[in-house]
MOPAC internal coordinates of N, CA, C and O (Angstrom, degrees):
PM7 1SCF
backbone

  N    0.0000 0     0.00 0     0.00 0    0    0    0
  C    1.4421 1     0.00 0     0.00 0    1    0    0
  C    1.5316 1   107.87 1     0.00 0    2    1    0
  O    1.2310 1   120.08 1   -45.40 1    3    2    1
  N    1.3117 1   117.45 1   134.60 1    3    2    1
  C    1.4564 1   119.36 1  -177.88 1    5    3    2
  C    1.5203 1   111.86 1   -70.93 1    6    5    3
  O    1.2310 1   121.30 1   -19.89 1    7    6    5
  N    1.3031 1   115.12 1   160.11 1    7    6    5
  C    1.4613 1   120.71 1   179.01 1    9    7    6
  C    1.5242 1   109.87 1   -76.90 1   10    9    7
  O    1.2310 1   119.73 1   -29.34 1   11   10    9
  N    1.3357 1   118.13 1   150.66 1   11   10    9
  C    1.4592 1   120.11 1   178.27 1   13   11   10
  C    1.5246 1   111.09 1   -67.94 1   14   13   11
  O    1.2310 1   121.06 1   -25.81 1   15   14   13
  N    1.3231 1   115.58 1   154.19 1   15   14   13
  C    1.4584 1   120.52 1   178.35 1   17   15   14
  C    1.5257 1   110.24 1   -70.59 1   18   17   15
  O    1.2310 1   120.36 1   -20.15 1   19   18   17
  N    1.3220 1   116.92 1   159.85 1   19   18   17
  C    1.4637 1   121.74 1  -171.72 1   21   19   18
  C    1.5255 1   111.88 1   -65.64 1   22   21   19
  O    1.2310 1   121.73 1   -26.60 1   23   22   21
  N    1.3158 1   114.30 1   153.40 1   23   22   21
  C    1.4615 1   121.21 1   178.66 1   25   23   22
  C    1.5244 1   109.86 1   -66.03 1   26   25   23
  O    1.2310 1   120.49 1   145.01 1   27   26   25
  N    1.3340 1   116.67 1   -34.99 1   27   26   25
  C    1.4629 1   120.65 1   178.96 1   29   27   26
  C    1.5320 1   110.91 1   -59.85 1   30   29   27
  O    1.2310 1   120.11 1   134.29 1   31   30   29
  N    1.3133 1   117.40 1   -45.71 1   31   30   29
  C    1.4593 1   121.63 1   178.58 1   33   31   30
  C    1.5211 1   110.42 1   -63.48 1   34   33   31
  O    1.2310 1   120.36 1   137.57 1   35   34   33
  N    1.3056 1   116.91 1   -42.43 1   35   34   33
  C    1.4613 1   121.00 1   178.47 1   37   35   34
  C    1.5288 1   110.75 1   -60.59 1   38   37   35
  O    1.2310 1   120.53 1   137.02 1   39   38   37
  N    1.3331 1   116.59 1   -42.98 1   39   38   37
  C    1.4627 1   119.90 1  -179.42 1   41   39   38
  C    1.5186 1   111.40 1   -66.03 1   42   41   39
  O    1.2310 1   119.94 1   141.99 1   43   42   41
  N    1.3462 1   117.72 1   -38.01 1   43   42   41
  C    1.4684 1   120.24 1   178.16 1   45   43   42
  C    1.5241 1   111.72 1   -66.83 1   46   45   43
  O    1.2310 1   120.53 1   140.71 1   47   46   45
  N    1.3324 1   116.60 1   -39.29 1   47   46   45
  C    1.4655 1   120.56 1   177.96 1   49   47   46
  C    1.5273 1   110.03 1   -64.43 1   50   49   47
  O    1.2310 1   120.25 1   133.94 1   51   50   49
  N    1.3170 1   117.13 1   -46.06 1   51   50   49
  C    1.4718 1   120.80 1  -179.61 1   53   51   50
  C    1.5201 1   110.89 1   -64.93 1   54   53   51
  O    1.2310 1   120.23 1   139.27 1   55   54   53
  N    1.3367 1   117.16 1   -40.73 1   55   54   53
  C    1.4738 1   120.08 1   178.92 1   57   55   54
  C    1.5280 1   111.03 1   -62.76 1   58   57   55
  O    1.2310 1   119.74 1   140.62 1   59   58   57
  N    1.3245 1   118.11 1   -39.38 1   59   58   57
  C    1.4607 1   121.20 1   178.78 1   61   59   58
  C    1.5268 1   110.79 1   -65.97 1   62   61   59
  O    1.2310 1   120.41 1   140.06 1   63   62   61
  N    1.3211 1   116.83 1   -39.94 1   63   62   61
  C    1.4681 1   119.96 1   178.17 1   65   63   62
  C    1.5195 1   110.42 1   -67.13 1   66   65   63
  O    1.2310 1   120.31 1   137.93 1   67   66   65
  N    1.3201 1   117.01 1   -42.07 1   67   66   65
  C    1.4690 1   121.19 1   178.49 1   69   67   66
  C    1.5279 1   111.45 1   -65.08 1   70   69   67
  O    1.2310 1   120.27 1   152.18 1   71   70   69
  N    1.3386 1   117.08 1   -27.82 1   71   70   69
  C    1.4717 1   120.98 1   179.28 1   73   71   70
  C    1.5271 1   112.05 1   -76.22 1   74   73   71
  O    1.2310 1   120.16 1   169.41 1   75   74   73
  N    1.3441 1   117.29 1   -10.59 1   75   74   73
  C    1.4512 1   119.05 1   175.08 1   77   75   74
  C    1.5142 1   115.47 1   122.68 1   78   77   75
  O    1.2310 1   119.17 1   173.15 1   79   78   77
  N    1.3138 1   119.18 1    -6.85 1   79   78   77
  C    1.4623 1   120.72 1   178.97 1   81   79   78
  C    1.5274 1   109.40 1   -75.13 1   82   81   79
  O    1.2310 1   120.59 1   -27.97 1   83   82   81
  N    1.3203 1   116.47 1   152.03 1   83   82   81
  C    1.4595 1   118.93 1   178.13 1   85   83   82
  C    1.5289 1   109.11 1   -73.69 1   86   85   83
  O    1.2310 1   121.24 1   -19.60 1   87   86   85
  N    1.2971 1   115.24 1   160.40 1   87   86   85
  C    1.4664 1   119.95 1  -178.26 1   89   87   86
  C    1.5274 1   110.91 1   -67.09 1   90   89   87
  O    1.2310 1   120.66 1   141.23 1   91   90   89
  N    1.3093 1   116.35 1   -38.77 1   91   90   89
  C    1.4688 1   119.96 1   179.46 1   93   91   90
  C    1.5261 1   111.48 1   -66.37 1   94   93   91
  O    1.2310 1   120.15 1   136.83 1   95   94   93
  N    1.3236 1   117.32 1   -43.17 1   95   94   93
  C    1.4663 1   120.35 1   178.39 1   97   95   94
  C    1.5275 1   110.54 1   -63.83 1   98   97   95
  O    1.2310 1   121.25 1   137.64 1   99   98   97
  N    1.3100 1   115.21 1   -42.36 1   99   98   97
  C    1.4645 1   119.82 1  -179.92 1  101   99   98
  C    1.5268 1   110.90 1   -63.74 1  102  101   99
  O    1.2310 1   120.32 1   137.55 1  103  102  101
  N    1.3261 1   116.99 1   -42.45 1  103  102  101
  C    1.4624 1   120.67 1   179.51 1  105  103  102
  C    1.5228 1   110.53 1   -61.93 1  106  105  103
  O    1.2310 1   120.33 1   138.19 1  107  106  105
  N    1.3177 1   116.98 1   -41.81 1  107  106  105
  C    1.4645 1   120.64 1   178.98 1  109  107  106
  C    1.5226 1   110.76 1   -67.31 1  110  109  107
  O    1.2310 1   120.47 1   140.10 1  111  110  109
  N    1.3207 1   116.71 1   -39.90 1  111  110  109
  C    1.4742 1   121.76 1  -178.56 1  113  111  110
  C    1.5299 1   111.88 1   -63.23 1  114  113  111
  O    1.2310 1   120.59 1   139.21 1  115  114  113
  N    1.3394 1   116.48 1   -40.79 1  115  114  113
  C    1.4656 1   120.04 1  -176.76 1  117  115  114
  C    1.5335 1   113.21 1   -96.59 1  118  117  115
  O    1.2310 1   120.17 1   177.58 1  119  118  117
  N    1.3134 1   117.28 1    -2.42 1  119  118  117
  C    1.4583 1   120.47 1   176.37 1  121  119  118
  C    1.5123 1   114.68 1    73.04 1  122  121  119
  O    1.2310 1   120.58 1  -145.44 1  123  122  121
  N    1.3190 1   116.50 1    34.56 1  123  122  121
  C    1.4661 1   120.93 1   176.05 1  125  123  122
  C    1.5188 1   108.29 1  -116.29 1  126  125  123
  O    1.2310 1   120.27 1   -12.62 1  127  126  125
  N    1.2937 1   117.09 1   167.38 1  127  126  125
  C    1.4505 1   121.51 1   178.69 1  129  127  126
  C    1.5164 1   111.55 1   -70.05 1  130  129  127
  O    1.2310 1   121.16 1   -31.66 1  131  130  129
  N    1.3213 1   115.39 1   148.34 1  131  130  129
  C    1.4645 1   120.52 1   179.31 1  133  131  130
  C    1.5231 1   109.79 1   -62.42 1  134  133  131
  O    1.2310 1   120.68 1   137.40 1  135  134  133
  N    1.3308 1   116.30 1   -42.60 1  135  134  133
  C    1.4650 1   120.22 1   179.74 1  137  135  134
  C    1.5288 1   111.34 1   -61.63 1  138  137  135
  O    1.2310 1   120.50 1   144.09 1  139  138  137
  N    1.3198 1   116.65 1   -35.91 1  139  138  137
  C    1.4713 1   119.82 1   178.71 1  141  139  138
  C    1.5163 1   110.78 1   -65.99 1  142  141  139
  O    1.2310 1   120.52 1   134.40 1  143  142  141
  N    1.3219 1   116.62 1   -45.60 1  143  142  141
  C    1.4712 1   120.15 1   179.50 1  145  143  142
  C    1.5248 1   110.65 1   -61.37 1  146  145  143
  O    1.2310 1   120.71 1   138.99 1  147  146  145
  N    1.3161 1   116.25 1   -41.01 1  147  146  145
  C    1.4684 1   120.03 1   179.31 1  149  147  146
  C    1.5242 1   110.70 1   -65.11 1  150  149  147
  O    1.2310 1   120.00 1   134.13 1  151  150  149
  N    1.3388 1   117.61 1   -45.87 1  151  150  149
  C    1.4717 1   121.13 1   179.59 1  153  151  150
  C    1.5154 1   111.94 1   -63.88 1  154  153  151
  O    1.2310 1   120.31 1   137.15 1  155  154  153
  N    1.3475 1   117.02 1   -42.85 1  155  154  153
  C    1.4693 1   119.64 1  -179.47 1  157  155  154
  C    1.5160 1   110.47 1   -62.33 1  158  157  155
  O    1.2310 1   120.33 1   136.09 1  159  158  157
  N    1.3135 1   116.97 1   -43.91 1  159  158  157
  C    1.4680 1   119.64 1  -178.95 1  161  159  158
  C    1.5238 1   110.67 1   -69.93 1  162  161  159
  O    1.2310 1   120.16 1   142.04 1  163  162  161
  N    1.3256 1   117.29 1   -37.96 1  163  162  161
  C    1.4653 1   120.34 1   178.39 1  165  163  162
  C    1.5248 1   111.10 1   -64.42 1  166  165  163
  O    1.2310 1   119.70 1   146.14 1  167  166  165
  N    1.3157 1   118.18 1   -33.86 1  167  166  165
  C    1.4651 1   121.03 1   177.51 1  169  167  166
  C    1.5242 1   111.26 1   -77.57 1  170  169  167
  O    1.2310 1   120.55 1   148.15 1  171  170  169
  N    1.3153 1   116.55 1   -31.85 1  171  170  169
  C    1.4639 1   120.54 1  -177.69 1  173  171  170
  C    1.5313 1   111.11 1   -70.03 1  174  173  171
  O    1.2310 1   119.89 1   139.72 1  175  174  173
  N    1.3244 1   117.82 1   -40.28 1  175  174  173
  C    1.4617 1   120.89 1  -173.85 1  177  175  174
  C    1.5258 1   113.34 1   -58.23 1  178  177  175
  O    1.2310 1   118.15 1   125.03 1  179  178  177
  N    1.3277 1   121.14 1   -54.97 1  179  178  177
  C    1.4714 1   118.47 1  -178.40 1  181  179  178
  C    1.5201 1   114.15 1   -81.51 1  182  181  179
  O    1.2310 1   120.01 1   146.28 1  183  182  181
  N    1.3318 1   117.59 1   -33.72 1  183  182  181
  C    1.4585 1   120.92 1  -172.35 1  185  183  182
  C    1.5208 1   113.82 1  -100.34 1  186  185  183
  O    1.2310 1   120.20 1   154.95 1  187  186  185
  N    1.3243 1   117.22 1   -25.05 1  187  186  185
  C    1.4549 1   120.19 1  -175.38 1  189  187  186
  C    1.5194 1   112.48 1    75.11 1  190  189  187
  O    1.2310 1   120.10 1  -162.26 1  191  190  189
  N    1.3385 1   117.42 1    17.74 1  191  190  189
  C    1.4583 1   122.26 1  -176.96 1  193  191  190
  C    1.5195 1   110.92 1   -94.04 1  194  193  191
  O    1.2310 1   120.87 1   -47.03 1  195  194  193
  N    1.3188 1   115.94 1   132.97 1  195  194  193
  C    1.4538 1   120.22 1   172.88 1  197  195  194
  C    1.5318 1   111.21 1  -114.79 1  198  197  195
  O    1.2310 1   120.22 1   166.12 1  199  198  197
  N    1.3069 1   117.19 1   -13.88 1  199  198  197
  C    1.4628 1   121.35 1  -179.62 1  201  199  198
  C    1.5264 1   109.99 1   -73.38 1  202  201  199
  O    1.2310 1   120.07 1   -30.24 1  203  202  201
  N    1.3295 1   117.47 1   149.76 1  203  202  201
  C    1.4630 1   119.39 1   178.09 1  205  203  202
  C    1.5265 1   111.44 1   -69.59 1  206  205  203
  O    1.2310 1   121.02 1   -25.83 1  207  206  205
  N    1.3120 1   115.65 1   154.17 1  207  206  205
  C    1.4609 1   120.59 1   175.76 1  209  207  206
  C    1.5208 1   108.90 1   -71.45 1  210  209  207
  O    1.2310 1   119.70 1   -23.99 1  211  210  209
  N    1.3259 1   118.17 1   156.01 1  211  210  209
  C    1.4546 1   120.30 1   177.97 1  213  211  210
  C    1.5212 1   110.95 1   -61.25 1  214  213  211
  O    1.2310 1   121.12 1   -34.31 1  215  214  213
  N    1.3300 1   115.47 1   145.69 1  215  214  213
  C    1.4634 1   120.94 1  -178.86 1  217  215  214
  C    1.5124 1   110.13 1  -108.44 1  218  217  215
  O    1.2310 1   121.16 1   -29.50 1  219  218  217
  N    1.3204 1   115.38 1   150.50 1  219  218  217
  C    1.4528 1   121.34 1   174.37 1  221  219  218
  C    1.5078 1   113.12 1    76.04 1  222  221  219
  O    1.2310 1   121.80 1    11.58 1  223  222  221
  N    1.2982 1   114.15 1  -168.42 1  223  222  221
  C    1.4486 1   120.24 1   179.24 1  225  223  222
  C    1.5188 1   112.37 1    91.05 1  226  225  223
  O    1.2310 1   121.14 1    -4.80 1  227  226  225
  N    1.2857 1   115.43 1   175.20 1  227  226  225
  C    1.4559 1   122.65 1  -178.40 1  229  227  226
  C    1.5172 1   108.70 1   -93.38 1  230  229  227
  O    1.2310 1   120.66 1   -64.20 1  231  230  229
  N    1.3228 1   116.34 1   115.80 1  231  230  229
  C    1.4570 1   120.49 1  -177.30 1  233  231  230
  C    1.5181 1   112.63 1   -96.12 1  234  233  231
  O    1.2310 1   119.79 1   168.38 1  235  234  233
  N    1.3160 1   118.00 1   -11.62 1  235  234  233
  C    1.4479 1   120.71 1  -174.47 1  237  235  234
  C    1.5262 1   113.75 1  -104.70 1  238  237  235
  O    1.2310 1   119.78 1   177.58 1  239  238  237
  N    1.3299 1   118.03 1    -2.42 1  239  238  237
  C    1.4567 1   119.35 1  -174.80 1  241  239  238
  C    1.5229 1   111.98 1   -65.87 1  242  241  239
  O    1.2310 1   119.66 1   149.63 1  243  242  241
  N    1.3361 1   118.25 1   -30.37 1  243  242  241
  C    1.4628 1   119.79 1   179.99 1  245  243  242
  C    1.5233 1   110.90 1   -63.84 1  246  245  243
  O    1.2310 1   120.47 1   145.48 1  247  246  245
  N    1.3377 1   116.71 1   -34.52 1  247  246  245
  C    1.4545 1   120.38 1   179.79 1  249  247  246
  C    1.5302 1   110.82 1   -64.57 1  250  249  247
  O    1.2310 1   120.50 1   140.05 1  251  250  249
  N    1.3224 1   116.64 1   -39.95 1  251  250  249
  C    1.4526 1   120.63 1   179.68 1  253  251  250
  C    1.5318 1   111.15 1   -77.45 1  254  253  251
  O    1.2310 1   120.25 1   145.43 1  255  254  253
  N    1.3239 1   117.13 1   -34.57 1  255  254  253
  C    1.4653 1   120.83 1   179.08 1  257  255  254
  C    1.5328 1   111.35 1   -64.46 1  258  257  255
  O    1.2310 1   120.15 1   154.28 1  259  258  257
  N    1.3257 1   117.32 1   -25.72 1  259  258  257
  C    1.4660 1   120.30 1   177.97 1  261  259  258
  C    1.5304 1   111.01 1   -63.98 1  262  261  259
  O    1.2310 1   120.30 1   156.01 1  263  262  261
  N    1.3231 1   117.03 1   -23.99 1  263  262  261
  C    1.4604 1   122.21 1   179.28 1  265  263  262
  C    1.5303 1   110.97 1  -107.89 1  266  265  263
  O    1.2310 1   120.34 1  -158.05 1  267  266  265
  N    1.3174 1   116.95 1    21.95 1  267  266  265
  C    1.4629 1   122.10 1  -175.91 1  269  267  266
  C    1.5118 1   113.38 1   -59.24 1  270  269  267
  O    1.2310 1   119.74 1   139.86 1  271  270  269
  N    1.3201 1   118.11 1   -40.14 1  271  270  269
  C    1.4663 1   120.81 1  -179.00 1  273  271  270
  C    1.5302 1   110.55 1   -64.19 1  274  273  271
  O    1.2310 1   120.51 1   139.19 1  275  274  273
  N    1.3188 1   116.62 1   -40.81 1  275  274  273
  C    1.4633 1   120.64 1   178.48 1  277  275  274
  C    1.5233 1   111.08 1   -65.21 1  278  277  275
  O    1.2310 1   120.34 1   136.68 1  279  278  277
  N    1.3240 1   116.96 1   -43.32 1  279  278  277
  C    1.4702 1   120.85 1  -179.98 1  281  279  278
  C    1.5262 1   110.40 1   -62.16 1  282  281  279
  O    1.2310 1   120.73 1   133.68 1  283  282  281
  N    1.3285 1   116.21 1   -46.32 1  283  282  281
  C    1.4656 1   119.69 1  -179.33 1  285  283  282
  C    1.5267 1   111.50 1   -66.19 1  286  285  283
  O    1.2310 1   120.03 1   143.79 1  287  286  285
  N    1.3391 1   117.56 1   -36.21 1  287  286  285
  C    1.4649 1   120.53 1   178.14 1  289  287  286
  C    1.5287 1   110.83 1   -64.76 1  290  289  287
  O    1.2310 1   120.65 1   134.00 1  291  290  289
  N    1.3336 1   116.37 1   -46.00 1  291  290  289
  C    1.4659 1   120.12 1   178.56 1  293  291  290
  C    1.5231 1   111.14 1   -63.47 1  294  293  291
  O    1.2310 1   120.65 1   142.58 1  295  294  293
  N    1.3221 1   116.36 1   -37.42 1  295  294  293
  C    1.4685 1   120.13 1   179.36 1  297  295  294
  C    1.5293 1   111.10 1   -68.01 1  298  297  295
  O    1.2310 1   119.97 1   139.41 1  299  298  297
  N    1.3361 1   117.67 1   -40.59 1  299  298  297
  C    1.4634 1   120.34 1  -178.47 1  301  299  298
  C    1.5186 1   111.88 1   -71.34 1  302  301  299
  O    1.2310 1   120.15 1   152.58 1  303  302  301
  N    1.3421 1   117.32 1   -27.42 1  303  302  301
  C    1.4599 1   119.62 1   176.66 1  305  303  302
  C    1.5240 1   111.38 1   -66.34 1  306  305  303
  O    1.2310 1   120.70 1   142.50 1  307  306  305
  N    1.3257 1   116.28 1   -37.50 1  307  306  305
  C    1.4654 1   122.67 1   179.56 1  309  307  306
  C    1.5141 1   109.06 1  -138.43 1  310  309  307
  O    1.2310 1   120.00 1   -84.03 1  311  310  309
  N    1.3057 1   117.61 1    95.97 1  311  310  309
  C    1.4601 1   121.29 1  -175.92 1  313  311  310
  C    1.5294 1   112.85 1   -70.03 1  314  313  311
  O    1.2310 1   120.10 1   157.79 1  315  314  313
  N    1.3250 1   117.40 1   -22.21 1  315  314  313
  C    1.4605 1   119.89 1  -178.40 1  317  315  314
  C    1.5317 1   112.17 1   -94.59 1  318  317  315
  O    1.2310 1   119.81 1  -162.96 1  319  318  317
  N    1.3206 1   117.97 1    17.04 1  319  318  317
  C    1.4555 1   122.20 1  -177.27 1  321  319  318
  C    1.5360 1   110.30 1   -69.53 1  322  321  319
  O    1.2310 1   120.95 1   -40.72 1  323  322  321
  N    1.3048 1   115.79 1   139.28 1  323  322  321
  C    1.4582 1   120.59 1   175.62 1  325  323  322
  C    1.5185 1   109.05 1   -76.67 1  326  325  323
  O    1.2310 1   120.86 1   -24.62 1  327  326  325
  N    1.3151 1   115.97 1   155.38 1  327  326  325
  C    1.4604 1   119.44 1  -179.46 1  329  327  326
  C    1.5271 1   111.75 1   -63.03 1  330  329  327
  O    1.2310 1   120.36 1   142.54 1  331  330  329
  N    1.3120 1   116.91 1   -37.46 1  331  330  329
  C    1.4732 1   118.58 1   179.38 1  333  331  330
  C    1.5254 1   110.74 1   -67.10 1  334  333  331
  O    1.2310 1   120.05 1   145.84 1  335  334  333
  N    1.3403 1   117.51 1   -34.16 1  335  334  333
  C    1.4632 1   120.42 1   176.31 1  337  335  334
  C    1.5227 1   110.58 1   -68.55 1  338  337  335
  O    1.2310 1   120.68 1   140.20 1  339  338  337
  N    1.3107 1   116.31 1   -39.80 1  339  338  337
  C    1.4574 1   120.57 1   177.21 1  341  339  338
  C    1.5208 1   110.43 1   -64.25 1  342  341  339
  O    1.2310 1   120.64 1   139.33 1  343  342  341
  N    1.3276 1   116.39 1   -40.67 1  343  342  341
  C    1.4703 1   120.63 1   177.38 1  345  343  342
  C    1.5293 1   110.67 1   -61.08 1  346  345  343
  O    1.2310 1   120.24 1   137.31 1  347  346  345
  N    1.3297 1   117.15 1   -42.69 1  347  346  345
  C    1.4608 1   121.07 1   178.72 1  349  347  346
  C    1.5260 1   111.47 1   -66.20 1  350  349  347
  O    1.2310 1   120.19 1   141.45 1  351  350  349
  N    1.3431 1   117.24 1   -38.55 1  351  350  349
  C    1.4672 1   119.99 1   177.36 1  353  351  350
  C    1.5290 1   110.87 1   -65.37 1  354  353  351
  O    1.2310 1   120.78 1   143.33 1  355  354  353
  N    1.3290 1   116.12 1   -36.67 1  355  354  353
  C    1.4675 1   119.32 1   177.70 1  357  355  354
  C    1.5238 1   110.90 1   -68.82 1  358  357  355
  O    1.2310 1   119.98 1   145.57 1  359  358  357
  N    1.3293 1   117.65 1   -34.43 1  359  358  357
  C    1.4579 1   120.73 1   178.07 1  361  359  358
  C    1.5197 1   110.84 1   -64.34 1  362  361  359
  O    1.2310 1   120.12 1   146.99 1  363  362  361
  N    1.3373 1   117.38 1   -33.01 1  363  362  361
  C    1.4598 1   120.86 1   176.22 1  365  363  362
  C    1.5220 1   111.48 1   -64.71 1  366  365  363
  O    1.2310 1   120.59 1   153.07 1  367  366  365
  N    1.3339 1   116.48 1   -26.93 1  367  366  365
  C    1.4664 1   121.65 1   177.26 1  369  367  366
  C    1.5322 1   111.92 1   -92.40 1  370  369  367
  O    1.2310 1   120.24 1  -175.73 1  371  370  369
  N    1.3245 1   117.15 1     4.27 1  371  370  369
  C    1.4621 1   120.74 1   176.99 1  373  371  370
  C    1.5168 1   114.97 1    88.83 1  374  373  371
  O    1.2310 1   120.05 1  -165.54 1  375  374  373
  N    1.3383 1   117.50 1    14.46 1  375  374  373
  C    1.4604 1   121.51 1  -179.96 1  377  375  374
  C    1.5205 1   108.31 1  -105.63 1  378  377  375
  O    1.2310 1   120.11 1   -63.48 1  379  378  377
  N    1.3327 1   117.40 1   116.52 1  379  378  377
  C    1.4578 1   121.66 1   177.85 1  381  379  378
  C    1.5202 1   108.72 1   -97.31 1  382  381  379
  O    1.2310 1   120.69 1   -52.34 1  383  382  381
  N    1.3331 1   116.29 1   127.66 1  383  382  381
  C    1.4603 1   121.12 1   179.86 1  385  383  382
  C    1.5239 1   108.54 1  -155.26 1  386  385  383
  O    1.2310 1   121.01 1    -0.10 1  387  386  385
  N    1.3178 1   115.67 1   179.90 1  387  386  385
  C    1.4606 1   121.16 1   178.49 1  389  387  386
  C    1.5263 1   109.02 1  -118.44 1  390  389  387
  O    1.2310 1   121.32 1   -14.84 1  391  390  389
  N    1.3243 1   115.09 1   165.16 1  391  390  389
  C    1.4627 1   118.87 1   178.79 1  393  391  390
  C    1.5261 1   111.12 1   -67.83 1  394  393  391
  O    1.2310 1   119.97 1   146.28 1  395  394  393
  N    1.3303 1   117.66 1   -33.72 1  395  394  393
  C    1.4645 1   119.26 1   178.61 1  397  395  394
  C    1.5231 1   111.07 1   -68.10 1  398  397  395
  O    1.2310 1   119.79 1   144.73 1  399  398  397
  N    1.3305 1   118.00 1   -35.27 1  399  398  397
  C    1.4649 1   120.25 1   176.55 1  401  399  398
  C    1.5204 1   110.48 1   -66.45 1  402  401  399
  O    1.2310 1   120.49 1   143.06 1  403  402  401
  N    1.3345 1   116.66 1   -36.94 1  403  402  401
  C    1.4637 1   119.79 1   176.71 1  405  403  402
  C    1.5228 1   110.86 1   -66.72 1  406  405  403
  O    1.2310 1   120.11 1   142.24 1  407  406  405
  N    1.3265 1   117.39 1   -37.76 1  407  406  405
  C    1.4631 1   120.60 1   176.43 1  409  407  406
  C    1.5206 1   110.29 1   -60.31 1  410  409  407
  O    1.2310 1   120.03 1   133.18 1  411  410  409
  N    1.3320 1   117.56 1   -46.82 1  411  410  409
  C    1.4692 1   120.89 1   178.57 1  413  411  410
  C    1.5265 1   111.21 1   -63.54 1  414  413  411
  O    1.2310 1   120.00 1   144.56 1  415  414  413
  N    1.3315 1   117.60 1   -35.44 1  415  414  413
  C    1.4675 1   121.70 1   177.03 1  417  415  414
  C    1.5230 1   110.17 1   -60.09 1  418  417  415
  O    1.2310 1   120.36 1   131.29 1  419  418  417
  N    1.3454 1   116.92 1   -48.71 1  419  418  417
  C    1.4623 1   120.30 1  -179.22 1  421  419  418
  C    1.5249 1   111.63 1   -65.82 1  422  421  419
  O    1.2310 1   119.54 1   144.64 1  423  422  421
  N    1.3094 1   118.48 1   -35.36 1  423  422  421
  C    1.4619 1   121.35 1   177.24 1  425  423  422
  C    1.5238 1   110.06 1   -64.47 1  426  425  423
  O    1.2310 1   120.42 1   136.09 1  427  426  425
  N    1.3447 1   116.79 1   -43.91 1  427  426  425
  C    1.4701 1   120.75 1   179.32 1  429  427  426
  C    1.5165 1   111.56 1   -61.08 1  430  429  427
  O    1.2310 1   120.59 1   146.11 1  431  430  429
  N    1.3270 1   116.47 1   -33.89 1  431  430  429
  C    1.4653 1   120.42 1  -177.63 1  433  431  430
  C    1.5271 1   112.66 1   -92.43 1  434  433  431
  O    1.2310 1   120.28 1  -175.89 1  435  434  433
  N    1.3247 1   117.08 1     4.11 1  435  434  433
  C    1.4619 1   120.99 1   176.23 1  437  435  434
  C    1.5180 1   113.75 1    70.64 1  438  437  435
  O    1.2310 1   120.00 1  -153.02 1  439  438  437
  N    1.3178 1   117.61 1    26.98 1  439  438  437
  C    1.4615 1   121.76 1  -179.25 1  441  439  438
  C    1.5238 1   108.03 1  -101.04 1  442  441  439
  O    1.2310 1   121.07 1   -58.58 1  443  442  441
  N    1.3274 1   115.56 1   121.42 1  443  442  441
  C    1.4589 1   119.85 1   176.39 1  445  443  442
  C    1.5140 1   107.71 1   -97.55 1  446  445  443
  O    1.2310 1   121.00 1   -36.10 1  447  446  445
  N    1.3072 1   115.70 1   143.90 1  447  446  445
  C    1.4615 1   120.70 1  -176.72 1  449  447  446
  C    1.5218 1   109.09 1  -117.19 1  450  449  447
  O    1.2310 1   120.73 1  -119.81 1  451  450  449
  N    1.3137 1   116.22 1    60.19 1  451  450  449
  C    1.4516 1   120.53 1  -179.69 1  453  451  450
  C    1.5221 1   109.44 1  -102.25 1  454  453  451
  O    1.2310 1   121.23 1   -15.52 1  455  454  453
  N    1.3207 1   115.26 1   164.48 1  455  454  453
  C    1.4537 1   119.71 1   178.96 1  457  455  454
  C    1.5242 1   110.01 1   -64.37 1  458  457  455
  O    1.2310 1   121.23 1   -44.03 1  459  458  457
  N    1.2911 1   115.26 1   135.97 1  459  458  457
  C    1.4583 1   120.81 1   178.39 1  461  459  458
  C    1.5107 1   111.48 1   -97.04 1  462  461  459
  O    1.2310 1   120.41 1     4.55 1  463  462  461
  N    1.3186 1   116.83 1  -175.45 1  463  462  461
  C    1.4675 1   120.86 1  -179.25 1  465  463  462
  C    1.5310 1   112.04 1   -67.28 1  466  465  463
  O    1.2310 1   119.91 1   150.87 1  467  466  465
  N    1.3181 1   117.78 1   -29.13 1  467  466  465
  C    1.4620 1   119.75 1  -177.25 1  469  467  466
  C    1.5319 1   112.07 1   -83.09 1  470  469  467
  O    1.2310 1   119.57 1   172.64 1  471  470  469
  N    1.3084 1   118.42 1    -7.36 1  471  470  469
  C    1.4603 1   121.50 1   178.89 1  473  471  470
  C    1.5223 1   109.46 1   -84.38 1  474  473  471
  O    1.2310 1   120.99 1   -43.30 1  475  474  473
  N    1.3330 1   115.71 1   136.70 1  475  474  473
  C    1.4621 1   119.68 1   179.82 1  477  475  474
  C    1.5166 1   110.34 1   -68.09 1  478  477  475
  O    1.2310 1   121.23 1   -34.64 1  479  478  477
  N    1.3360 1   115.26 1   145.36 1  479  478  477
  C    1.4515 1   120.12 1   177.15 1  481  479  478
  C    1.5141 1   109.61 1   -78.47 1  482  481  479
  O    1.2310 1   120.77 1   -17.87 1  483  482  481
  N    1.3253 1   116.13 1   162.13 1  483  482  481
  C    1.4447 1   120.51 1   179.83 1  485  483  482
  C    1.5357 1   111.62 1   -69.95 1  486  485  483
  O    1.2310 1   120.83 1   140.77 1  487  486  485
  N    1.3136 1   116.02 1   -39.23 1  487  486  485
  C    1.4740 1   120.64 1  -179.00 1  489  487  486
  C    1.5290 1   108.64 1  -123.88 1  490  489  487
  O    1.2310 1   120.33 1   -40.43 1  491  490  489
  N    1.3223 1   116.98 1   139.57 1  491  490  489
  C    1.4617 1   119.50 1  -177.64 1  493  491  490
  C    1.5265 1   114.27 1   -75.71 1  494  493  491
  O    1.2310 1   119.80 1   155.40 1  495  494  493
  N    1.3272 1   117.99 1   -24.60 1  495  494  493
  C    1.4682 1   119.59 1  -176.75 1  497  495  494
  C    1.5131 1   110.30 1  -133.76 1  498  497  495
  O    1.2310 1   121.76 1   -14.24 1  499  498  497
  N    1.3450 1   114.23 1   165.76 1  499  498  497
  C    1.4608 1   119.82 1   177.30 1  501  499  498
  C    1.5100 1   110.18 1   -66.67 1  502  501  499
  O    1.2310 1   120.60 1   -31.21 1  503  502  501
  N    1.2997 1   116.45 1   148.79 1  503  502  501
  C    1.4557 1   119.59 1   177.96 1  505  503  502
  C    1.5007 1   110.51 1  -109.16 1  506  505  503
  O    1.2310 1   120.10 1   180.00 1  507  506  505

């Protein structure tokens, strides 16, 4: 993903629009996209922000965290549950998610899902 354009350029574009130039003319004058000039000015008017919004990161974790109590309850009922089984149990409760999102959920909560002492080993003897 490309880096955001400089704050200085954003401020010059917004100042030109505030001075009375149209957004399209300003975008052409400064060599930026029309949609960018429109978005920058639309964000500047109510918030007064010229800095770019943060990029990247997980945008969907809040949706899954809203059902965190249900996920943890289902996990504690059956600690050896597979992620796909947990996903299917959540779908029965109306929560749509993926196994990778569940993996990130458990990582955020510091829960490791490794074999415990009561789980059978794959091979009975050393090879």
